[in-house]
N, C-alpha and C positions, 0 to 999 in steps of 0.2 A: 544824454539819452532822453529824447523827447517821447512823449506819449501822443498818439493820434486818437482823435475822436473815432469811436467805432462806426459811426455813420459813414465815414469814408469807405469802409469795406463793404457796406451795402451797395454803394455806387459802383465800386470795382467788381463786386459780385454780379451786379446787373449787366455790366459790360461783358464780363466773361460768359454769362448766360446768353446774351445777345450774339456774341461771336460764335458760340456753340450752335445756336439756332441757324445763323447764316451759313455756317460751314456745312450743316446738314448731316445726314446719316453717313455719307461716305467718308467724312473726315474722322480721324481717330479722336477719341476723347481728349480734350486739351490737357495734356500732362503739364503744360507750362503754368497751370493754375497753382502749382506747388509754390511758385515764387510769391504771389500775393498772399497765399495762406501763411507762408513763413513770415512774411513782413507783418501780417496782421498779428501773428503770435508774438512777434518781437516788440512791436510798437503799440499794440492795443490790448494785449493780454489773451488769455486762454479762450474766453467765450467768443470773441470776435473771430479768432482763427477756427474754432470748432464750427461756428455758424457758417462760415465761408466754405470750410472743408465738407460740410454736409449738404449745403444748399446746392452747390454746383452739380455734384453727381446725381442727387435726387431729381433735380430739374432735367438733367440729361436723360435719365430713365423715363421721366414724364414725357419728354419729347419723343423718345423711342416708342413708347406705348400708345400715345395719343395722336401724334402727327406723322411720324415716319413709318410706322408699322413694318418693321423689317421682316423679310422672308426667313423662314427657318425657325429654329428653336429660340424662344425668348430668353431662356436661361443662358444660352451661348452668347447672346448679345448683351444682356443686362449684367451677367456675372462678372465679366472683366471690368465693367464700369464701376460696379460696387466694390470690387477688390482694389482697384486703383484709389477709389475714394477712401476706403478703410486705411490703406497705407498712408495716404496723405493726411488723414485724420491723426494717425499715430505720430507722424512727423510734426504736425501742428502742436500736439500736446507736448512733445519733446522740446520743440523750440520755445514754447511758452514757459516751460519749466526752466530751461536754460536762461531765458530772459529774466525771469524772477530771481534766479540765483545771481546773475550778473548785477542786477540792481541792488541786491542785498550786499554783495561784495563791495560795490561802489560806495554805498552808504557807510559801510564799516570802515573802509579805507579813508574816506573823506572826513570821518569823524575826528581822527587824531592826526591830521597832517597840517602842515603849515608852521609858521614861526610863532613860538609861544613866548610871550614876555614873562620871564621868571626872575624872582628876586634873588640876588646873589648871596644873600645871607640866610633867609629863612626858607628859600625854595618855594614860596607861594607863587601862584600863577595869576596874572591879571586876566579876568574874563572879559567878554565883550561889553559888559556893563561897566567896566573900569574898576571893578572891585577885586581885591586880592583874596584868593581862596587857597587853602592848602593843596599841594600837588596831589595828595591822595584823593581828596574830594573831587578835584577837577577831572582826574583820569577815571575814577570810579563812575562819575556821572556820564561819561562819554564812551565807556567800554564795559566789558564784562569782567574787568580786572578787580580783584579784591586784594587788600593789603594786610600784611601782618608786620609788626615792627620788631626789628632787631638792630644790631649795629655791626659794622665791619671790624676787622681786627685792629686797624689803625685807630678808629674812634674808640674802641674798647680800651686800648692802651693809653690813649689821651685822657679819657674821662674816668676810667677805672684802672689806674696803674697798678693797683694791688693784686690784680687777678692775672693768671696765666690763661692764654687763649690758644685753642688748637687752630688748625689751618683754616677753618671756615668761620672763625669769629666767635664760636661758642665757648663759653667758659668751661674749661676742663674740670672734671669732677675733682672736688677737694683741692682746687688750685689756688686758693688764697695764699699769696706769698708770705704773709705774716704767720699763717698757721704752719706753713712748711718750714719757715726759718726758726720757728718757735722753740 
């Protein structure tokens, strides 16, 4: 997901304004400008999209008032242009937020993917510098995970055979076999 320099959208906005001027008063306000606004939101962020979403309708209103001077009520002509501009502005903000969320998800997923070289004995992971670090430290540095230590039922039986364990590996209350046999 590449980022585009916001200056590209200044050029695209200028082209849209020029097309609006050439089309004149009889043409409907170019609703197709939602496409570059959406692309600006996705590839250059919120402020590029907001700038484009505001500049084109404001310029259109400027053309209406200064150059074209439509007959009839100015509100009837300017109102729809401003309403369309407001709707496209909301869409720009929504797409910018969606793009930010997409980038965060992409970074989060990329953080812990791939093949990890892990020691068969101690379970340490070799990092990019070639150093071995405990699996807990490796994962904690690259995610929001936190660790607490316990042991499974099988390891409990192997390392502490004198205790009875319930189904989730916890030592059962008063479960020392020596005490029970005593």
